[in-house]
N, C-alpha and C positions, 0 to 999 in steps of 0.2 A: 700827424699823428696816425699811425697804421699799425693793425695789427694782423700777422699772417697765421691763417688757418688751414690744418688738415682734417680730412674726412678722414678717420682709422677704422670706422665701422665698415661692416661686410655689404651696406647697401648704399643708394646715393641717399644723402641729407639733404629735406627739404624744409623750405621754411628757414633759413639759416639765416640767425640775426647775432650781430656782435655788437658790442658797447665798451667803453671803458668807463669805470668810475676813477674818477680824479681825485687828488686829496681832499678836497672840501668838499666831497660828498656828490658832486655834481655827474651826473652819466650823460656821456655823451656817444650816442648811437652812429655807426662806422657804416660807409656805403659798400657793399659790393655785392657777388652773385648769393644768389636766394637758393640756390641748388650746388652742392658740389656731389661728385662722382666718387666711388671709393678709392681710397689714394691721393684726391685732387687736393692741390693747395691753392690759395689765392688770399690776396692781400686786402683786407679792408681796410680803409679810409677814411679820415673826417675832414670835411668840407669846411676851409673856415679856419682850422688851427695850424697854424703854418710851423710854429714851435711852440711845444710845451715841454718845460723844465723844472724839475722838483726835487727834492731829497728824499722827498715821501714816495712811498710805493705809489704805484696806482694798478687796479685791478683789471683785466678784460673779461668779459662776460659774453659767452657763447653758447646758444640757444637753439634748435630746429626743432620744427613739429614732429618729426618723429625718431626722436634722438632718445637712448637711455640714458638715465642719469645715474 
């Protein structure tokens, strides 16, 4: 399982955290860089999840310590 994130902000995003909420409500933290420079993209991945298939929606959650919501 993986999610690609791009920093669309004007400054570096620090303390970046990415997770995915599965259809059954379980939240899985993804691994990736803790900082993304302006316009930088990175892939965040879950270890131990080779394949997750569902007809229901999964929700990605992204946060950082200096992001505006």
